[in-house]
C-alpha beads as a LAMMPS data file, in Angstrom:
LAMMPS data file: protein, C-alpha beads

215 atoms
214 bonds

1 atom types
1 bond types

-500.0 500.0 xlo xhi
-500.0 500.0 ylo yhi
-500.0 500.0 zlo zhi

Masses

1 110.0

Atoms # bond

1 1 1 422.565 -128.879 198.911
2 1 1 425.584 -126.769 199.829
3 1 1 428.825 -128.076 201.288
4 1 1 432.352 -126.776 201.637
5 1 1 435.603 -128.699 201.864
6 1 1 437.784 -126.899 204.402
7 1 1 440.738 -127.084 206.758
8 1 1 439.717 -125.705 210.130
9 1 1 442.558 -123.300 210.919
10 1 1 443.081 -122.007 207.378
11 1 1 442.135 -118.340 206.855
12 1 1 441.004 -119.156 203.318
13 1 1 438.388 -121.570 204.651
14 1 1 437.141 -118.984 207.135
15 1 1 436.655 -116.457 204.346
16 1 1 434.070 -118.762 202.817
17 1 1 432.394 -119.540 206.135
18 1 1 432.191 -115.823 206.839
19 1 1 430.494 -115.054 203.507
20 1 1 427.954 -117.842 203.965
21 1 1 427.081 -116.555 207.451
22 1 1 426.648 -113.010 206.148
23 1 1 424.274 -114.298 203.496
24 1 1 422.422 -116.485 205.982
25 1 1 422.959 -119.606 203.882
26 1 1 422.822 -123.055 205.465
27 1 1 425.801 -125.224 204.646
28 1 1 427.777 -128.302 205.639
29 1 1 431.502 -128.038 206.345
30 1 1 433.547 -131.135 205.537
31 1 1 436.915 -131.006 207.312
32 1 1 439.885 -132.184 205.237
33 1 1 443.113 -133.860 206.256
34 1 1 445.671 -132.087 204.077
35 1 1 448.196 -134.881 204.633
36 1 1 445.707 -137.447 203.352
37 1 1 443.425 -135.655 200.916
38 1 1 440.017 -137.185 200.393
39 1 1 438.824 -138.512 197.022
40 1 1 436.091 -135.857 197.133
41 1 1 438.676 -133.044 197.374
42 1 1 440.842 -134.518 194.620
43 1 1 437.818 -134.954 192.364
44 1 1 436.417 -131.506 193.146
45 1 1 439.684 -129.603 192.655
46 1 1 441.820 -131.822 190.399
47 1 1 444.049 -128.962 189.213
48 1 1 445.293 -127.446 192.486
49 1 1 444.029 -130.081 194.951
50 1 1 443.554 -127.341 197.580
51 1 1 440.922 -126.179 200.003
52 1 1 438.495 -124.509 200.175
53 1 1 436.081 -125.922 197.621
54 1 1 432.403 -124.956 197.614
55 1 1 430.082 -127.614 196.219
56 1 1 426.687 -126.224 195.208
57 1 1 424.142 -128.601 193.711
58 1 1 426.921 -131.051 192.938
59 1 1 429.087 -128.496 191.125
60 1 1 432.464 -127.477 192.643
61 1 1 433.777 -123.900 192.804
62 1 1 437.462 -123.495 193.739
63 1 1 439.683 -120.693 195.116
64 1 1 438.434 -118.609 198.046
65 1 1 438.222 -115.288 196.157
66 1 1 436.235 -116.868 193.328
67 1 1 434.006 -118.570 195.897
68 1 1 433.289 -115.270 197.680
69 1 1 432.156 -113.640 194.452
70 1 1 430.053 -116.692 193.583
71 1 1 428.339 -116.622 196.977
72 1 1 427.589 -112.930 196.572
73 1 1 426.004 -113.488 193.163
74 1 1 424.257 -116.805 193.807
75 1 1 422.468 -116.075 197.090
76 1 1 420.137 -113.430 198.452
77 1 1 421.188 -111.382 201.445
78 1 1 423.531 -108.514 202.338
79 1 1 426.021 -107.615 199.615
80 1 1 429.615 -108.673 200.049
81 1 1 431.019 -106.715 197.115
82 1 1 430.142 -103.015 196.807
83 1 1 427.244 -102.117 194.518
84 1 1 428.928 -99.055 193.040
85 1 1 431.054 -100.057 189.999
86 1 1 434.003 -97.869 191.036
87 1 1 433.985 -99.164 194.613
88 1 1 433.694 -102.710 193.259
89 1 1 436.748 -102.182 191.052
90 1 1 438.623 -100.646 193.989
91 1 1 437.718 -103.613 196.187
92 1 1 439.041 -106.034 193.587
93 1 1 442.268 -104.030 193.380
94 1 1 442.914 -104.323 197.130
95 1 1 441.953 -107.989 197.163
96 1 1 444.530 -108.650 194.449
97 1 1 447.053 -106.632 196.466
98 1 1 446.507 -108.895 199.480
99 1 1 446.673 -112.024 197.369
100 1 1 449.890 -110.929 195.629
101 1 1 451.587 -110.077 198.939
102 1 1 450.443 -113.168 200.834
103 1 1 453.423 -115.367 199.899
104 1 1 455.854 -112.667 201.057
105 1 1 454.131 -112.478 204.438
106 1 1 454.521 -116.231 204.838
107 1 1 458.195 -116.085 203.812
108 1 1 458.864 -113.414 206.445
109 1 1 457.691 -115.879 209.112
110 1 1 458.859 -119.246 207.850
111 1 1 462.150 -118.564 206.065
112 1 1 465.508 -117.910 207.718
113 1 1 468.568 -115.781 207.037
114 1 1 468.867 -113.394 204.091
115 1 1 465.709 -114.636 202.391
116 1 1 463.701 -113.881 205.508
117 1 1 465.225 -110.415 205.907
118 1 1 464.394 -109.573 202.299
119 1 1 460.821 -110.776 202.787
120 1 1 460.498 -108.713 205.978
121 1 1 461.507 -105.533 204.146
122 1 1 458.873 -106.239 201.495
123 1 1 456.276 -106.792 204.212
124 1 1 457.206 -103.494 205.879
125 1 1 456.669 -101.700 202.574
126 1 1 453.308 -103.402 202.148
127 1 1 452.287 -102.410 205.670
128 1 1 453.294 -98.791 205.024
129 1 1 450.982 -98.769 202.006
130 1 1 448.104 -100.295 203.971
131 1 1 448.668 -97.991 206.928
132 1 1 448.452 -94.970 204.637
133 1 1 445.351 -96.322 202.918
134 1 1 443.562 -96.794 206.263
135 1 1 444.217 -93.256 207.470
136 1 1 440.894 -91.794 208.642
137 1 1 439.063 -94.901 207.354
138 1 1 437.202 -97.647 209.177
139 1 1 437.114 -100.046 206.218
140 1 1 439.198 -100.438 203.098
141 1 1 436.397 -99.660 200.650
142 1 1 433.134 -97.854 201.265
143 1 1 431.355 -97.266 204.543
144 1 1 430.696 -100.863 205.565
145 1 1 432.470 -104.131 206.141
146 1 1 432.837 -106.108 202.923
147 1 1 434.847 -108.028 200.353
148 1 1 438.323 -106.628 201.083
149 1 1 437.888 -106.909 204.837
150 1 1 436.925 -110.584 204.582
151 1 1 439.975 -111.312 202.429
152 1 1 442.156 -109.349 204.859
153 1 1 441.337 -111.756 207.700
154 1 1 444.913 -113.022 207.455
155 1 1 446.273 -109.638 208.482
156 1 1 443.621 -109.093 211.113
157 1 1 444.090 -112.307 213.107
158 1 1 446.424 -114.919 211.630
159 1 1 449.430 -112.636 211.194
160 1 1 449.437 -111.737 214.898
161 1 1 449.133 -115.392 215.877
162 1 1 452.030 -116.380 213.624
163 1 1 454.136 -113.546 215.015
164 1 1 453.489 -114.660 218.587
165 1 1 454.258 -118.298 217.871
166 1 1 457.371 -117.679 215.764
167 1 1 458.768 -114.692 217.649
168 1 1 459.060 -112.732 214.368
169 1 1 457.253 -109.457 215.116
170 1 1 456.433 -107.318 212.082
171 1 1 453.378 -105.257 213.023
172 1 1 453.586 -102.712 215.841
173 1 1 451.317 -99.797 216.708
174 1 1 454.348 -97.485 216.743
175 1 1 455.194 -98.206 213.108
176 1 1 451.716 -98.847 211.720
177 1 1 449.098 -97.152 213.956
178 1 1 446.289 -97.041 211.385
179 1 1 446.668 -100.673 210.410
180 1 1 446.757 -101.736 214.066
181 1 1 443.658 -99.680 214.873
182 1 1 441.845 -101.345 211.953
183 1 1 443.048 -104.785 213.091
184 1 1 441.947 -104.298 216.704
185 1 1 438.525 -102.978 215.713
186 1 1 438.197 -105.798 213.192
187 1 1 438.788 -108.540 215.757
188 1 1 436.521 -106.889 218.333
189 1 1 433.582 -106.298 216.006
190 1 1 433.746 -109.610 214.141
191 1 1 434.310 -112.213 216.854
192 1 1 431.433 -114.371 215.619
193 1 1 433.136 -114.838 212.242
194 1 1 436.653 -115.524 213.519
195 1 1 438.101 -118.661 215.122
196 1 1 439.376 -118.575 218.680
197 1 1 442.792 -116.933 218.879
198 1 1 443.772 -119.314 221.671
199 1 1 442.846 -122.294 219.509
200 1 1 444.943 -120.964 216.628
201 1 1 447.906 -120.445 218.952
202 1 1 447.758 -124.045 220.145
203 1 1 447.404 -125.426 216.626
204 1 1 450.265 -123.389 215.122
205 1 1 452.583 -123.973 218.066
206 1 1 452.573 -127.641 217.096
207 1 1 454.602 -127.064 213.945
208 1 1 456.265 -123.617 214.006
209 1 1 459.757 -123.381 215.462
210 1 1 460.091 -120.137 217.461
211 1 1 462.974 -117.752 216.922
212 1 1 465.588 -117.593 219.687
213 1 1 465.412 -113.914 220.699
214 1 1 468.070 -114.273 223.425
215 1 1 470.930 -114.071 220.924

Bonds

1 1 1 2
2 1 2 3
3 1 3 4
4 1 4 5
5 1 5 6
6 1 6 7
7 1 7 8
8 1 8 9
9 1 9 10
10 1 10 11
11 1 11 12
12 1 12 13
13 1 13 14
14 1 14 15
15 1 15 16
16 1 16 17
17 1 17 18
18 1 18 19
19 1 19 20
20 1 20 21
21 1 21 22
22 1 22 23
23 1 23 24
24 1 24 25
25 1 25 26
26 1 26 27
27 1 27 28
28 1 28 29
29 1 29 30
30 1 30 31
31 1 31 32
32 1 32 33
33 1 33 34
34 1 34 35
35 1 35 36
36 1 36 37
37 1 37 38
38 1 38 39
39 1 39 40
40 1 40 41
41 1 41 42
42 1 42 43
43 1 43 44
44 1 44 45
45 1 45 46
46 1 46 47
47 1 47 48
48 1 48 49
49 1 49 50
50 1 50 51
51 1 51 52
52 1 52 53
53 1 53 54
54 1 54 55
55 1 55 56
56 1 56 57
57 1 57 58
58 1 58 59
59 1 59 60
60 1 60 61
61 1 61 62
62 1 62 63
63 1 63 64
64 1 64 65
65 1 65 66
66 1 66 67
67 1 67 68
68 1 68 69
69 1 69 70
70 1 70 71
71 1 71 72
72 1 72 73
73 1 73 74
74 1 74 75
75 1 75 76
76 1 76 77
77 1 77 78
78 1 78 79
79 1 79 80
80 1 80 81
81 1 81 82
82 1 82 83
83 1 83 84
84 1 84 85
85 1 85 86
86 1 86 87
87 1 87 88
88 1 88 89
89 1 89 90
90 1 90 91
91 1 91 92
92 1 92 93
93 1 93 94
94 1 94 95
95 1 95 96
96 1 96 97
97 1 97 98
98 1 98 99
99 1 99 100
100 1 100 101
101 1 101 102
102 1 102 103
103 1 103 104
104 1 104 105
105 1 105 106
106 1 106 107
107 1 107 108
108 1 108 109
109 1 109 110
110 1 110 111
111 1 111 112
112 1 112 113
113 1 113 114
114 1 114 115
115 1 115 116
116 1 116 117
117 1 117 118
118 1 118 119
119 1 119 120
120 1 120 121
121 1 121 122
122 1 122 123
123 1 123 124
124 1 124 125
125 1 125 126
126 1 126 127
127 1 127 128
128 1 128 129
129 1 129 130
130 1 130 131
131 1 131 132
132 1 132 133
133 1 133 134
134 1 134 135
135 1 135 136
136 1 136 137
137 1 137 138
138 1 138 139
139 1 139 140
140 1 140 141
141 1 141 142
142 1 142 143
143 1 143 144
144 1 144 145
145 1 145 146
146 1 146 147
147 1 147 148
148 1 148 149
149 1 149 150
150 1 150 151
151 1 151 152
152 1 152 153
153 1 153 154
154 1 154 155
155 1 155 156
156 1 156 157
157 1 157 158
158 1 158 159
159 1 159 160
160 1 160 161
161 1 161 162
162 1 162 163
163 1 163 164
164 1 164 165
165 1 165 166
166 1 166 167
167 1 167 168
168 1 168 169
169 1 169 170
170 1 170 171
171 1 171 172
172 1 172 173
173 1 173 174
174 1 174 175
175 1 175 176
176 1 176 177
177 1 177 178
178 1 178 179
179 1 179 180
180 1 180 181
181 1 181 182
182 1 182 183
183 1 183 184
184 1 184 185
185 1 185 186
186 1 186 187
187 1 187 188
188 1 188 189
189 1 189 190
190 1 190 191
191 1 191 192
192 1 192 193
193 1 193 194
194 1 194 195
195 1 195 196
196 1 196 197
197 1 197 198
198 1 198 199
199 1 199 200
200 1 200 201
201 1 201 202
202 1 202 203
203 1 203 204
204 1 204 205
205 1 205 206
206 1 206 207
207 1 207 208
208 1 208 209
209 1 209 210
210 1 210 211
211 1 211 212
212 1 212 213
213 1 213 214
214 1 214 215
């Protein structure tokens, strides 16, 4: 029996769903109300009390990155992490890079004033690094879609949605052409693994205050 506690619009939940689909594993998704967390979620992840949580044979696994590696090791099917040890280490490096920079990306959207401007400069530096890394490359590591690309789903879809809703535009093809080319190809080639952009727009518009760009 395999089930996953998720929140429908969260990119972290979709990472797990994506990995399970790649592996061809049957699963049950149990949607969570993050304002009224279920006893099952609190029991399964008592330390952080966050989604997603994968429950396999009654045993919970927490944190999306840990869950991805578990899925890759526990189930037959196409590999998510590279087989080559060097490529695997490189993939883990870029995954950690994305995870470390994630809070700054959120600050650049949700904060205001000087704190937001500082976060935006940090995001621009991060994007310059990623843009350089993706020069003449289709994927971050190796010659096929994998671990880093799944983790990077935030940058591929959610970041653009948040920019549109908030009015805070960070990523442009003029400044970051390689990253934008990767993002566009990503969303085109992986539609079956991504939620509807229109649905995300509607959901996020409910609680993000847009920036007044007329001033």
